[in-house]
Every structure is written in structure tokens, then in C-alpha cells.
C-alpha positions in Angstrom: -0.7 -2.3 -19.6 -2.4 -2.8 -16.2 0.0 -3.7 -13.4 -0.1 -4.4 -9.5 -0.3 -1.1 -8.2 -1.3 0.2 -4.6 -2.4 3.6 -2.8 -2.8 4.9 0.5 -5.4 7.6 1.1 -5.2 10.4 3.6 -8.1 8.5 5.6 -5.6 5.5 6.1 -7.1 3.3 3.3 -4.8 0.5 1.7 -6.0 0.0 -1.8 -4.5 -2.4 -4.5 -5.3 -3.9 -7.7 -4.3 -4.2 -11.5 -4.6 -0.8 -13.0 -2.9 1.4 -15.6 -2.5 4.4 -13.5 -2.5 4.7 -9.4 -5.3 7.3 -9.8 -7.6 4.7 -10.9 -7.5 3.3 -7.3 -8.9 6.4 -5.8 -12.8 6.9 -5.2 -14.5 10.2 -5.2 -13.3 12.8 -2.6 -10.0 10.6 -1.7 -6.7 12.4 -1.3 -3.7 10.1 -2.0 -0.4 9.9 0.3 1.3 8.0 -2.3 1.6 4.3 -3.5 4.1 2.0 -5.4 3.7 -1.6 -6.6 3.0 -4.8 -5.1 3.3 -8.5 -5.3 2.2 -11.5 -3.1 4.9 -13.7 -1.4 2.8 -16.9 -0.3 5.6 -18.5 0.8 6.3 -16.0 3.6 2.5 -14.9 3.9 3.5 -11.3 2.9 2.4 -8.6 0.5 5.6 -6.9 -0.5 5.4 -3.0 -1.4 8.0 -1.1 -3.5 8.8 1.6 -5.4 6.7 5.0 -5.8 3.6 6.2 -7.5 4.4 8.2 -10.7 1.3 10.0 -9.8 1.7 10.5 -6.1 5.3 9.5 -4.9 6.4 7.4 -2.6 4.0 6.4 0.6 3.9 8.7 3.4 3.4 6.0 6.2 4.4 8.7 8.9 1.4 10.6 8.3 -1.0 7.6 9.2 -2.3 6.7 12.7 -4.0 3.5 11.4 -3.7 1.5 8.3 -7.1 0.1 6.9 -6.7 -2.9 5.0 -9.2 -5.1 3.2 -10.3 -8.2 5.1 -9.1 -10.3 2.4 -5.7 -9.6 3.3 -6.0 -10.5 7.2 -3.2 -12.5 8.5 -0.7 -11.4 5.8 2.4 -9.1 6.7 2.7 -5.9 5.1 6.4 -5.1 4.1 7.6 -1.8 2.0 11.1 -1.6 0.4 11.8 2.0 -0.2 14.2 2.7 -3.0 17.4 2.0 -1.2 16.1 -1.5 -0.5 15.6 -0.5 3.2 12.9 -2.8 4.5 9.9 -0.8 6.6 7.5 -3.5 8.3 4.3 -2.0 8.1 2.3 -4.6 10.2 4.7 -3.9 13.1 4.9 -0.1 12.8 1.4 0.6 12.4 -1.8 -0.5 13.9 -3.8 -2.4 11.3 -7.7 -2.3 10.9 -9.7 -4.7 8.6 -12.6 -3.4 6.5 
């Protein structure tokens, strides 16, 4: 069953979609720095990210200098919750570029 999943690539790209496996979000030549699951919270204008990818593990945010996000999500805050339910406000911690 396809589920709402996301990944981050070595080059800083944030990709999300309804896929069977996280690796389905990779493009040729990509390396993955982890991923997880997402949901939209339209009330607070956030994309809530959580858990970890079975294929690639939890996101390694600390390895990124800039996160490149599709322009369709401009203006939405990105927030990640780890396994201990601690919040990491990506929009505050990392520079965001839109493509």
C-alpha cells in the first residue's frame, strides 16, 4: 500500500509523495540521508514529519547546510518529531531554498 513518505537527499533535496517504499522517491544518482512519513496540518500551515525510513533510517538533518523544498510548499513550516516525540523545527534550524 502506498503511504505518505518523504526523504532528504545528500544534495539537500526534500521529496515527498505517496509511495510504496522510500527508495521510490530517489532519482538516478541520488544518495539518501534518511526519511520518514508526513502529514499536512492545514490549520497550523505545517508539514509534520515523523518516524524513520525502513530503507534509509531517520533523517540526518545535521548533515545539511540548506534544505531544498518544492515551491508548492512555500510558506509552510516543516517540523520533524523524532521517536521520543521531540520537536525539531526544520524551518527555524535550516536555511530553506525553494525549487
